[in-house]
Backbone as JSON, one array per atom type, in Angstrom:
{
  "sequence": "MKTVILSPLHRPRDVAQLMDNSVRQSHRIPVIVVENGEALGCFKSLQDFNSVQDYKTVIKDFKVVSSPEVKGVGAARNACLAAAREAGADAFIFMDADDYYGPRYVDEYIRALHFLSDHGYSAIGKTQGWALLGDGLYRFPASTTTLPSGGTYAGFVQDAEPFPETIVHGEDHLWWKAMAQAGKRTFLSLNQDHYCYIRHQSNTWVLPDPLVRLGRGVADYYGRRHPNAIDKKLKPIEQRGNPSQPEISAAMKVFR",
  "N": [[8.24, 12.4, -44.98], [10.97, 12.17, -42.79], [10.99, 12.01, -39.51], [12.37, 12.51, -36.41], [12.52, 11.68, -32.8], [13.66, 13.66, -30.17], [15.71, 13.46, -27.54], [17.21, 14.92, -25.11], [19.57, 13.79, -22.39], [20.49, 14.09, -19.19], [20.59, 12.92, -16.63], [20.8, 10.21, -14.76], [18.8, 8.57, -13.39], [16.44, 9.32, -14.94], [16.11, 7.84, -17.16], [14.44, 5.82, -17.1], [11.89, 6.84, -17.29], [12.0, 7.91, -19.65], [12.05, 5.99, -21.49], [9.83, 4.87, -20.68], [7.84, 6.79, -21.7], [8.26, 6.43, -24.53], [7.65, 3.88, -24.79], [5.03, 3.91, -24.46], [3.65, 5.36, -26.66], [1.55, 5.61, -29.4], [2.09, 5.87, -32.0], [5.09, 5.09, -33.2], [8.36, 6.16, -33.83], [11.99, 6.74, -34.78], [14.18, 7.4, -32.13], [16.28, 9.59, -30.9], [18.66, 9.92, -28.59], [20.75, 11.65, -26.69], [23.28, 11.51, -24.55], [24.48, 12.94, -21.64], [26.36, 15.07, -19.27], [25.55, 13.99, -16.0], [24.55, 11.38, -17.09], [26.42, 10.21, -19.09], [27.36, 7.32, -20.61], [25.37, 5.8, -19.52], [23.1, 4.86, -20.76], [24.47, 3.01, -22.46], [24.08, 0.44, -21.68], [21.98, -1.26, -22.79], [21.31, -3.71, -22.77], [20.18, -4.18, -20.11], [17.32, -3.42, -20.29], [16.37, -5.38, -22.02], [15.4, -7.42, -20.85], [12.78, -6.66, -20.07], [9.79, -6.81, -21.47], [8.35, -4.88, -22.72], [9.79, -2.95, -23.5], [11.77, -4.36, -25.36], [10.51, -4.15, -27.91], [11.03, -1.36, -28.68], [13.62, -0.93, -28.02], [15.24, -1.19, -30.61], [14.56, 0.99, -32.05], [16.21, 3.21, -31.2], [18.73, 5.47, -31.23], [21.78, 6.21, -29.54], [23.7, 8.89, -28.47], [26.65, 9.87, -26.93], [27.73, 12.9, -25.5], [30.28, 14.03, -24.27], [31.08, 16.54, -24.22], [29.13, 18.41, -23.87], [27.6, 21.03, -21.92], [25.16, 22.12, -20.26], [21.68, 22.79, -20.7], [20.98, 24.21, -23.18], [23.33, 23.66, -24.96], [22.7, 20.92, -24.91], [20.37, 20.6, -26.6], [21.18, 21.54, -28.6], [22.85, 19.44, -29.49], [21.42, 17.44, -29.86], [19.71, 18.44, -32.31], [21.96, 18.45, -34.14], [22.62, 16.08, -34.29], [20.2, 14.8, -35.15], [20.23, 16.17, -37.7], [22.27, 14.76, -38.68], [21.53, 12.26, -39.06], [19.94, 12.53, -41.03], [17.38, 13.46, -40.86], [14.47, 15.05, -41.58], [12.46, 16.32, -39.8], [11.78, 16.99, -36.35], [10.89, 16.18, -33.2], [10.89, 17.14, -29.93], [11.2, 15.28, -26.9], [11.33, 15.59, -23.68], [13.41, 13.93, -21.1], [12.18, 13.96, -18.25], [9.64, 14.58, -18.14], [6.16, 13.96, -18.69], [4.63, 12.12, -21.33], [1.65, 11.48, -23.16], [-0.14, 8.75, -24.64], [-0.99, 9.77, -27.37], [0.72, 11.58, -28.18], [2.91, 11.8, -29.82], [1.73, 10.95, -32.25], [-0.09, 13.03, -32.57], [1.71, 15.25, -32.97], [3.16, 14.4, -35.38], [1.05, 14.65, -37.34], [0.45, 17.4, -37.27], [3.07, 18.46, -37.82], [2.85, 18.07, -40.41], [0.96, 19.81, -41.21], [1.88, 22.14, -40.3], [4.28, 22.2, -42.62], [2.55, 22.43, -44.97], [1.43, 25.19, -44.52], [3.47, 26.85, -44.26], [5.05, 27.11, -41.98], [7.81, 26.94, -39.06], [8.03, 25.75, -36.77], [6.45, 24.39, -33.76], [4.81, 24.29, -30.78], [3.34, 23.87, -27.57], [1.08, 25.6, -25.58], [1.32, 26.53, -22.18], [0.15, 24.48, -19.98], [-0.8, 21.7, -18.53], [0.67, 20.68, -15.46], [2.45, 19.08, -13.29], [2.79, 19.73, -9.88], [4.35, 20.31, -6.54], [2.25, 19.47, -4.68], [0.39, 18.37, -6.07], [-1.69, 17.8, -8.98], [-2.35, 19.98, -11.63], [-4.02, 22.24, -13.94], [-3.6, 24.69, -16.19], [-5.68, 26.18, -17.49], [-5.95, 28.92, -19.11], [-3.76, 30.01, -19.6], [-1.64, 32.7, -18.95], [0.73, 33.54, -20.34], [2.44, 34.08, -23.52], [4.07, 32.36, -24.55], [5.18, 29.01, -25.42], [5.39, 25.56, -23.7], [8.77, 24.28, -23.04], [9.03, 21.6, -23.58], [7.7, 20.7, -25.39], [8.35, 21.33, -28.02], [8.66, 21.18, -31.68], [9.71, 20.96, -34.79], [11.08, 21.8, -38.1], [14.28, 20.52, -39.19], [15.92, 21.92, -40.65], [15.26, 24.68, -40.52], [15.88, 25.25, -38.23], [16.92, 27.46, -35.46], [19.93, 27.88, -33.5], [20.0, 26.98, -29.99], [20.52, 28.99, -27.35], [23.41, 28.83, -25.51], [24.63, 29.96, -23.0], [23.62, 30.37, -20.97], [21.72, 29.69, -17.86], [18.92, 28.79, -17.38], [15.8, 28.97, -19.52], [16.6, 28.86, -22.14], [14.96, 27.72, -23.69], [12.49, 29.27, -24.19], [14.01, 31.69, -25.28], [14.85, 30.44, -27.57], [12.45, 30.33, -29.03], [11.84, 32.9, -29.24], [13.75, 33.83, -30.78], [13.67, 32.15, -33.01], [11.25, 33.48, -34.14], [12.47, 36.13, -34.76], [14.26, 35.6, -36.88], [12.53, 35.35, -38.55], [11.1, 33.09, -38.85], [8.27, 31.24, -39.0], [6.26, 30.52, -36.36], [4.1, 28.29, -34.5], [1.86, 28.63, -31.7], [0.08, 26.26, -30.26], [-3.06, 25.74, -28.95], [-4.06, 23.03, -27.79], [-3.85, 21.34, -25.31], [-3.35, 18.85, -24.41], [-1.8, 15.65, -23.98], [0.9, 16.07, -22.65], [2.74, 16.63, -19.66], [4.36, 18.93, -17.72], [6.6, 18.1, -15.43], [7.37, 18.65, -12.05], [10.15, 18.88, -10.19], [13.12, 18.57, -7.36], [15.36, 18.97, -9.04], [15.09, 20.51, -11.27], [16.01, 22.18, -14.04], [15.01, 24.95, -14.5], [14.4, 26.53, -11.4], [12.49, 27.88, -10.06], [10.07, 28.37, -7.07], [7.34, 26.39, -6.61], [4.84, 28.61, -5.76], [5.28, 30.43, -7.43], [5.54, 29.53, -9.89], [2.75, 28.95, -10.32], [1.82, 31.82, -9.75], [2.65, 32.9, -11.86], [1.4, 31.83, -14.11], [-1.35, 31.67, -13.67], [-4.89, 31.28, -13.02], [-6.12, 28.09, -11.91], [-7.2, 24.75, -12.56], [-7.73, 22.05, -9.98], [-6.57, 19.06, -9.06], [-5.89, 17.14, -7.47], [-3.67, 14.82, -5.57], [-2.14, 12.95, -7.77], [-1.04, 10.59, -10.47], [0.79, 11.65, -13.38], [-0.28, 10.24, -15.63], [-2.92, 10.79, -15.22], [-4.07, 12.75, -16.81], [-4.53, 11.79, -19.24], [-6.93, 10.8, -18.92], [-10.48, 11.31, -18.73], [-11.14, 13.09, -16.35], [-12.76, 15.02, -13.72], [-11.87, 18.3, -12.0], [-11.07, 18.84, -8.95], [-11.22, 21.15, -7.68], [-11.23, 24.61, -8.15], [-8.14, 26.82, -8.58], [-7.25, 29.95, -7.5], [-4.55, 32.61, -7.77], [-1.67, 31.92, -5.41], [-1.57, 32.75, -2.03], [-0.63, 35.74, -0.34], [1.16, 35.44, 1.71], [2.27, 33.07, 1.05], [3.5, 33.47, -1.6], [5.18, 35.57, -0.56], [6.65, 33.88, 1.23], [7.66, 32.17, -0.83], [9.27, 33.89, -2.57], [11.48, 34.4, -0.57], [12.98, 31.94, -0.65], [13.42, 31.64, -3.07], [15.06, 33.83, -3.51]],
  "CA": [[8.88, 13.18, -44.21], [11.68, 11.5, -41.78], [11.05, 12.3, -38.36], [12.87, 11.84, -35.25], [12.32, 11.97, -31.37], [14.89, 14.09, -29.53], [15.57, 13.41, -25.82], [18.45, 15.13, -24.05], [19.43, 12.9, -21.07], [21.51, 14.36, -18.51], [20.37, 12.46, -15.29], [20.45, 8.5, -15.11], [17.35, 8.35, -13.1], [15.33, 9.96, -16.12], [16.3, 6.79, -18.23], [13.01, 4.67, -17.16], [10.82, 7.75, -17.55], [12.21, 8.44, -21.23], [11.8, 4.54, -21.87], [8.34, 4.64, -20.66], [7.56, 7.77, -22.45], [8.42, 5.81, -25.71], [6.95, 2.79, -25.18], [3.54, 4.54, -24.46], [3.44, 6.11, -27.88], [0.9, 4.72, -30.35], [2.92, 6.2, -33.23], [6.53, 4.93, -32.94], [9.3, 6.54, -34.68], [13.1, 6.47, -34.14], [14.35, 8.1, -30.94], [17.95, 9.92, -30.62], [19.15, 10.12, -27.06], [22.19, 12.52, -26.3], [23.57, 11.54, -23.39], [25.41, 14.13, -21.42], [26.37, 15.23, -17.81], [25.85, 12.48, -15.45], [24.17, 10.27, -17.66], [27.26, 9.79, -19.86], [27.17, 5.92, -20.48], [24.34, 5.02, -18.66], [22.09, 4.21, -21.79], [24.94, 1.98, -23.21], [23.84, -0.95, -20.85], [20.55, -1.47, -23.27], [20.72, -5.02, -22.22], [19.24, -3.95, -18.76], [16.06, -3.3, -20.26], [15.91, -6.54, -22.97], [14.61, -8.34, -19.95], [11.22, -6.14, -20.17], [9.13, -7.06, -22.45], [7.5, -3.8, -23.65], [10.93, -2.46, -23.63], [12.0, -4.92, -26.39], [9.49, -3.46, -28.89], [11.23, -0.17, -28.85], [14.95, -0.65, -28.1], [15.76, -0.96, -32.0], [14.26, 2.45, -32.25], [16.97, 4.3, -30.32], [20.12, 6.04, -31.5], [22.25, 6.97, -28.38], [24.95, 9.72, -28.83], [27.37, 10.59, -25.85], [28.25, 13.97, -25.95], [30.8, 14.67, -23.24], [31.59, 18.05, -24.23], [27.93, 19.23, -23.73], [27.68, 21.8, -20.64], [24.07, 23.11, -20.03], [20.45, 22.41, -21.61], [20.85, 24.85, -24.43], [24.17, 22.64, -25.67], [21.96, 19.59, -25.25], [19.46, 20.91, -27.22], [22.0, 21.72, -30.04], [23.45, 18.44, -29.83], [20.22, 16.74, -30.5], [19.67, 18.8, -33.39], [22.98, 17.88, -34.77], [22.29, 14.51, -34.19], [19.17, 14.81, -36.2], [21.03, 16.31, -38.97], [23.44, 13.61, -39.01], [20.66, 11.18, -39.41], [19.26, 13.08, -42.27], [15.87, 13.57, -40.71], [13.56, 16.4, -42.0], [11.77, 16.92, -38.8], [12.15, 16.63, -35.07], [9.98, 16.35, -32.02], [11.2, 16.82, -28.62], [10.62, 14.75, -25.62], [12.15, 15.84, -22.34], [13.42, 12.72, -20.34], [11.68, 14.06, -17.13], [8.25, 15.21, -18.1], [5.26, 12.85, -19.05], [4.13, 12.17, -22.61], [0.74, 10.88, -23.29], [-0.18, 8.05, -25.72], [-1.0, 9.96, -28.96], [1.68, 12.98, -28.31], [3.66, 11.87, -31.42], [1.01, 11.15, -33.46], [-0.5, 14.27, -32.44], [2.51, 16.01, -33.45], [3.22, 13.97, -36.98], [0.12, 15.55, -38.1], [0.84, 18.62, -36.83], [3.94, 18.94, -38.8], [2.33, 17.99, -41.99], [0.14, 21.04, -41.27], [3.01, 23.17, -40.53], [4.71, 22.39, -43.74], [1.81, 23.35, -45.89], [1.31, 26.62, -44.28], [4.76, 27.78, -44.06], [5.6, 27.36, -40.57], [8.89, 26.16, -38.96], [8.22, 25.37, -35.55], [5.11, 24.75, -33.03], [4.78, 24.06, -29.38], [1.97, 23.86, -26.72], [0.75, 26.28, -24.37], [1.85, 25.74, -21.03], [-1.2, 23.57, -19.72], [-0.97, 20.54, -17.44], [1.89, 20.66, -14.46], [2.55, 18.25, -11.69], [3.6, 20.46, -8.92], [4.62, 19.44, -5.3], [1.01, 19.12, -3.88], [-0.53, 17.46, -7.31], [-1.65, 17.88, -10.46], [-2.79, 21.38, -12.23], [-4.18, 22.61, -15.24], [-3.87, 26.18, -16.42], [-6.6, 26.18, -18.91], [-5.92, 30.1, -19.71], [-2.08, 30.55, -19.27], [-1.26, 34.29, -19.47], [1.96, 33.47, -21.24], [2.4, 33.53, -24.73], [5.31, 31.24, -24.71], [4.9, 27.34, -25.15], [6.38, 24.67, -22.72], [9.98, 23.66, -23.99], [9.33, 20.18, -23.62], [6.82, 20.34, -26.67], [8.95, 21.84, -29.15], [8.71, 20.41, -32.76], [9.79, 21.69, -36.22], [11.86, 21.21, -39.3], [15.72, 20.56, -38.79], [16.61, 23.15, -41.81], [14.66, 26.08, -39.91], [15.84, 25.29, -36.56], [18.23, 28.13, -34.9], [20.57, 27.25, -32.53], [19.68, 27.36, -28.77], [21.43, 29.71, -26.68], [24.31, 28.07, -24.63], [25.55, 30.86, -22.44], [22.21, 30.94, -19.94], [21.4, 28.42, -17.07], [17.67, 28.5, -17.91], [15.28, 30.11, -20.3], [16.92, 28.58, -23.29], [13.61, 27.4, -24.61], [11.78, 30.49, -24.58], [14.72, 32.55, -26.13], [14.91, 30.13, -28.93], [11.34, 30.35, -29.39], [11.78, 34.08, -29.83], [14.93, 33.96, -31.93], [12.98, 31.56, -34.42], [10.65, 34.76, -34.81], [13.34, 37.44, -35.15], [14.83, 35.25, -37.81], [11.71, 35.34, -39.76], [10.67, 31.87, -39.06], [7.2, 31.07, -38.45], [6.04, 29.64, -35.17], [2.51, 27.94, -33.99], [1.49, 28.17, -30.89], [-0.87, 25.13, -30.11], [-3.71, 25.78, -27.73], [-4.01, 21.96, -27.5], [-2.96, 21.26, -23.99], [-3.47, 17.35, -24.06], [-0.9, 14.66, -24.26], [1.71, 16.55, -22.21], [2.71, 17.27, -18.5], [5.13, 19.29, -17.06], [6.74, 17.61, -14.03], [8.16, 19.67, -11.41], [11.2, 18.22, -9.11], [14.06, 19.24, -7.25], [16.56, 18.76, -10.01], [14.69, 21.36, -12.45], [16.72, 23.41, -14.77], [13.84, 26.14, -13.86], [14.13, 26.63, -10.06], [11.34, 28.75, -9.81], [9.19, 27.77, -6.45], [5.9, 26.4, -6.91], [3.91, 29.18, -5.82], [5.51, 31.68, -8.27], [4.87, 28.92, -11.38], [1.3, 29.2, -10.16], [1.43, 32.95, -9.91], [3.02, 33.31, -13.43], [0.34, 31.14, -15.01], [-2.95, 32.18, -13.6], [-6.28, 30.31, -12.43], [-5.77, 26.76, -12.38], [-8.16, 23.5, -12.12], [-6.73, 21.04, -9.38], [-6.94, 17.32, -9.47], [-5.42, 16.39, -6.42], [-2.43, 14.12, -5.95], [-2.38, 12.06, -9.14], [0.28, 10.28, -11.45], [0.49, 12.45, -14.43], [-1.19, 9.74, -16.54], [-4.43, 11.25, -15.3], [-4.11, 14.04, -18.01], [-5.14, 11.0, -20.35], [-8.49, 10.56, -18.59], [-11.77, 12.35, -18.5], [-11.42, 13.55, -14.99], [-13.48, 16.48, -13.34], [-11.08, 18.71, -10.96], [-11.62, 18.84, -7.37], [-11.58, 22.42, -7.18], [-10.21, 25.67, -8.91], [-7.52, 27.58, -7.59], [-6.42, 31.02, -8.1], [-3.16, 32.75, -7.34], [-1.32, 31.63, -4.39], [-1.89, 33.83, -1.19], [0.44, 36.67, -0.51], [2.13, 34.48, 2.43], [2.99, 31.95, 0.21], [4.29, 34.36, -2.38], [6.44, 36.06, 0.12], [8.16, 32.7, 1.39], [8.45, 31.66, -2.2], [10.17, 34.91, -2.79], [12.8, 34.32, 0.07], [13.7, 31.01, -0.86], [14.34, 31.67, -4.38], [16.67, 34.63, -3.55]],
  "C": [[9.59, 12.2, -43.15], [11.61, 12.34, -40.71], [11.73, 11.91, -36.97], [12.41, 12.64, -33.79], [13.78, 12.4, -30.89], [14.8, 14.18, -28.08], [16.98, 13.63, -25.5], [18.4, 14.43, -22.75], [20.66, 13.45, -20.49], [21.59, 13.71, -16.89], [20.26, 10.88, -15.25], [19.27, 8.46, -14.77], [16.3, 8.62, -13.86], [15.18, 8.52, -17.18], [14.93, 6.02, -18.18], [11.68, 5.42, -17.72], [10.94, 8.01, -19.16], [11.96, 6.85, -21.65], [10.16, 4.33, -21.94], [7.51, 5.53, -21.6], [7.26, 7.32, -24.06], [7.83, 4.77, -25.92], [5.6, 2.98, -25.04], [3.0, 5.04, -25.67], [2.74, 5.24, -28.95], [1.49, 4.89, -31.56], [4.6, 6.04, -32.94], [7.23, 5.3, -33.85], [10.76, 6.44, -34.14], [13.26, 7.8, -33.06], [15.89, 8.6, -31.04], [18.02, 10.46, -29.33], [20.68, 10.85, -27.26], [22.36, 12.37, -24.97], [24.62, 12.71, -22.95], [25.55, 14.33, -19.98], [26.53, 14.06, -17.17], [25.4, 11.43, -16.08], [24.91, 9.55, -18.6], [27.3, 8.05, -19.77], [26.28, 5.32, -19.83], [23.48, 4.48, -19.51], [22.84, 3.21, -22.63], [24.53, 0.6, -22.49], [22.34, -1.34, -21.03], [20.24, -2.85, -22.97], [19.71, -5.03, -20.94], [17.62, -4.04, -19.12], [15.41, -4.35, -21.42], [15.12, -7.43, -22.45], [13.01, -7.91, -19.87], [10.68, -6.38, -21.15], [8.65, -5.83, -23.47], [8.95, -3.16, -24.01], [11.47, -2.82, -25.03], [11.69, -4.3, -27.77], [10.52, -1.95, -29.62], [12.9, 0.21, -28.94], [15.66, -0.41, -29.62], [15.53, 0.11, -32.55], [15.32, 3.6, -31.84], [18.45, 4.19, -30.8], [20.63, 6.45, -30.03], [23.59, 7.39, -28.71], [25.28, 10.14, -27.74], [28.08, 11.56, -26.52], [28.97, 14.58, -24.61], [31.01, 16.25, -23.1], [30.28, 18.9, -23.88], [27.74, 19.74, -22.39], [26.19, 22.44, -20.79], [22.61, 22.59, -21.1], [20.35, 22.98, -23.16], [21.94, 24.16, -25.51], [23.61, 21.65, -25.73], [21.29, 19.38, -26.33], [20.47, 20.85, -28.69], [22.55, 20.28, -30.36], [22.54, 17.31, -30.39], [19.97, 17.2, -31.81], [20.81, 18.48, -34.63], [23.06, 16.88, -35.15], [21.13, 14.14, -35.45], [19.38, 15.22, -37.58], [21.9, 15.45, -39.68], [22.55, 12.43, -39.62], [19.82, 11.41, -40.44], [17.69, 13.18, -42.21], [15.41, 14.97, -41.01], [13.01, 17.17, -40.95], [12.16, 16.43, -37.25], [11.02, 16.97, -34.1], [10.92, 16.01, -30.64], [10.66, 16.1, -27.49], [11.64, 14.76, -24.31], [12.07, 14.6, -21.39], [12.44, 13.08, -18.87], [10.51, 14.7, -17.02], [7.47, 13.66, -18.54], [4.53, 12.98, -20.33], [3.03, 11.18, -22.68], [0.88, 9.88, -24.4], [0.13, 8.41, -27.2], [0.01, 11.63, -28.82], [2.27, 12.76, -29.64], [2.66, 11.62, -32.48], [0.32, 12.19, -33.42], [0.58, 15.34, -33.67], [3.27, 15.66, -35.18], [2.28, 14.52, -37.79], [0.3, 16.87, -38.16], [1.85, 19.17, -37.75], [3.68, 18.96, -40.21], [1.62, 19.45, -42.19], [1.07, 22.29, -41.37], [3.76, 23.29, -41.78], [3.71, 22.55, -44.81], [1.25, 24.45, -45.69], [2.42, 27.33, -44.09], [5.28, 27.96, -42.67], [6.89, 26.41, -40.08], [8.89, 25.54, -37.68], [6.62, 25.32, -34.86], [5.73, 23.98, -31.62], [3.45, 24.34, -28.52], [2.15, 24.87, -25.91], [0.8, 25.84, -23.02], [0.23, 25.4, -20.13], [-1.15, 22.96, -18.25], [0.54, 20.68, -16.71], [1.84, 19.86, -13.38], [3.31, 19.18, -10.66], [3.76, 19.18, -7.53], [3.46, 18.76, -4.54], [0.04, 18.53, -5.12], [-0.69, 18.04, -8.27], [-2.65, 19.34, -10.86], [-2.96, 21.59, -13.61], [-4.37, 23.74, -15.53], [-4.48, 26.25, -17.58], [-6.44, 27.55, -19.64], [-4.8, 30.75, -19.6], [-2.14, 31.84, -19.56], [-0.12, 34.6, -20.25], [1.73, 33.01, -22.56], [3.35, 32.63, -25.31], [4.93, 29.79, -24.26], [5.81, 26.84, -24.15], [7.69, 24.13, -23.73], [10.12, 22.38, -24.33], [8.62, 19.68, -24.88], [7.25, 20.9, -27.76], [9.01, 20.69, -30.37], [8.84, 21.41, -34.09], [10.54, 20.64, -37.31], [13.41, 21.67, -38.89], [15.99, 21.82, -39.44], [16.52, 24.41, -41.19], [15.05, 26.17, -38.63], [17.01, 26.1, -36.44], [18.76, 27.64, -33.79], [20.07, 27.96, -31.28], [20.95, 27.95, -28.02], [22.44, 28.83, -25.87], [24.72, 28.65, -23.39], [24.59, 31.17, -21.11], [22.05, 29.57, -19.36], [20.03, 27.96, -17.26], [17.2, 29.14, -18.73], [15.76, 29.77, -21.69], [15.84, 28.47, -24.29], [12.86, 28.51, -25.02], [12.83, 31.48, -25.29], [14.71, 31.75, -27.22], [13.75, 30.24, -29.91], [11.36, 31.96, -30.04], [13.29, 34.51, -30.96], [14.41, 33.67, -33.26], [12.25, 32.81, -35.15], [11.48, 35.78, -35.36], [14.26, 36.71, -36.78], [14.21, 34.96, -39.04], [11.19, 33.97, -40.11], [9.33, 31.58, -38.27], [6.7, 30.3, -37.38], [4.72, 29.51, -34.98], [2.61, 27.71, -32.86], [0.26, 27.39, -30.55], [-1.54, 25.41, -28.78], [-4.52, 24.38, -27.21], [-3.1, 21.6, -26.26], [-2.6, 19.56, -23.68], [-1.85, 16.58, -24.4], [0.36, 14.97, -23.46], [1.78, 17.26, -20.86], [3.84, 17.38, -18.03], [5.57, 18.85, -15.59], [7.84, 18.31, -13.25], [9.0, 18.7, -10.11], [12.23, 18.81, -8.94], [15.17, 19.51, -8.19], [16.22, 19.55, -11.47], [15.75, 21.93, -12.82], [16.25, 24.83, -14.35], [13.71, 25.89, -12.43], [13.37, 27.19, -9.6], [10.19, 27.91, -8.62], [7.88, 27.66, -7.06], [4.79, 27.34, -7.15], [4.11, 30.32, -6.81], [5.2, 31.01, -9.85], [3.38, 29.05, -11.19], [1.03, 30.6, -10.54], [1.64, 33.14, -11.48], [1.92, 32.66, -14.49], [-1.1, 31.27, -14.97], [-3.92, 31.08, -12.83], [-5.92, 28.82, -12.92], [-7.07, 25.78, -12.01], [-7.17, 22.44, -11.49], [-7.28, 19.94, -9.36], [-6.52, 16.46, -8.46], [-3.91, 15.51, -6.5], [-2.52, 13.13, -6.74], [-1.14, 11.71, -9.81], [-0.28, 11.09, -12.42], [-0.22, 11.93, -15.37], [-2.56, 10.05, -16.5], [-4.69, 12.19, -16.47], [-4.87, 12.9, -19.29], [-6.7, 10.51, -20.35], [-9.35, 11.54, -18.5], [-12.12, 12.77, -17.11], [-12.06, 15.01, -14.62], [-12.35, 16.86, -12.13], [-11.73, 18.55, -9.66], [-12.13, 20.14, -7.29], [-10.61, 23.51, -8.36], [-9.63, 26.42, -8.06], [-7.0, 28.78, -8.2], [-5.22, 31.29, -7.73], [-2.99, 32.54, -5.95], [-1.49, 32.87, -3.26], [-0.73, 34.64, -1.16], [1.56, 36.11, 0.57], [2.93, 33.38, 1.83], [3.81, 32.88, -0.95], [5.42, 34.94, -1.88], [7.42, 34.87, 0.53], [8.66, 32.2, 0.07], [9.7, 32.53, -2.35], [11.68, 35.06, -1.8], [13.44, 33.25, -0.17], [14.24, 31.04, -2.43], [14.96, 32.99, -4.55], [17.69, 34.17, -3.18]]
}
């Protein structure tokens, strides 16, 4: 089974994170980067990375596609899928450039894809667990949503429905629903390891942190840590419930 990593890239500042995520993997496979938006052309200077020893070992696995016509996250994901088809890939694993992926993320999904193939599934995604918010690292062990994190989608190229391109955010969840509506079986993994969603000011999903917490429920809080803390056996500092009503009201005012 030929499997590729797909990474849409629309901010130059995310190149280093994308590279670090790739270098970190214990199981390395080809990476297709689709440049778009502000990132057009920024990956062509790969010689900048050749001086960094850790990067030398993965540069050869990268294919960079420039897509100036791409507008929006959905279109970028579709461009990734088109590049995977052109490369003759059977399966894909998304790795968003601005999130954190632990060393065993790809290894876990390679094994998961074989399970999907054996049992008639078309796609997989992880339940929404680890998140680095503005005030620190959280894990939502019992997330109330039945929709996976969009940065954890993987599946089979021939079964993939197109992502919606006419909306600003939420294209990932609409795609998950579209897969089901098209009769494609999807698998929601309860294993939250190896992936951390990172909040920042340029997120496509602009919901304030208190509303993110409100939507996901009770959380374990680990303090201000690097996202690689998810790879360690750490104990949470405390458990946090929903944000207070004043926090929610303030966030709603900002969101409006």
